N, C-alpha and C positions, 0 to 999 in steps of 0.2 A: 540166884533165881531156881526156882523147882523145874526139874526136867519134866518136859513135855510129855502126855500121856500117863504120869503118875499123880493118882489124886493125893491132894494134900490130906493129912488127917482131918481138917475140918471140913472137908467135902465129903466125909464119909456118911455122916448124920445129921438129920434137920433139926433143929429144935423145935419143941412143939407147939411153938406159936407161927412156924415157916407155913406158907401157904405153897409151897412147894411139894409137900409131904402129902397133899390131897391133889396134886396134878397127875396129869395123864401119864403114867410111868413111860411109855414109849416115847413120847415128848420130852420128857426130863432124860431120858438116855441120850437123846440125838443132841440136846442143847450139852449136856456134859461131855459128850464126846468132842464138840466142837471146843469147848474151854479147855480140855485135857491135848487134844492135838493141835490146835491153832494156838501157837505161844503168844500171840498179841491178842487175841482175844482173851484168852485165860488171864492174862496180866490185867486186861483193862477190866474184866469183871471182878477179879480179887481185890485191886486197887479200889475201885468205885466201891464194893461192899465194905472194905476197912475205912473208907472215908465216912461212910454213912454211918457206921456202927461207932466209930469215934465223935462226929459232928453231929449227929442228927438234932435238929431243932437247937443248934447253938450257933451254927454258921448261916449266912444266907447261901442262895444257889450261888451266887457268884464267888463268893469266899471258897465254897466247896470245890467249883470249877478250877478256880487257883490254887489250891490243894491239890486238885486231881492232876493238873498241867506239871506242876512241882515234882510230884511222886512218879509221873511217868516220863520225867527230863524231856518233854517235849521243849522244843525250842522255837517253834513257829506254828500258830494256831490261826484258825478263822473261827468266828463266833457268829452265827445267826441268832438274833433276839426276837422274842416275841412282845406284845403288848404289856404282858402281866409281868414280866420280867422288868421293862422299862418303868413301870408304874411302882414295883416294888424298891429300884433303885434309886427313885425319885424320893420315895418315902423316909429312906434311911440318911438322907442327907441332911 
């Protein structure tokens, strides 16, 4: 695991298509400080981004959630669902 407070190489530059590049620099700095100094928030952010990058458009929301749970090594979770997710689940059966 990466040491808290030390940015990973991938966090130093934004790709051209990234909306963060045009965001308020003060707000971006605040958020990056949270990700870098709060180990859990940083890990959640990185794992979520990796899953989105690997599986975007190929997995359902539910499948992405299961992948996130596995990568975070969570043993017990609670899930609140919305009508849209329920409808998507029914359509896949």
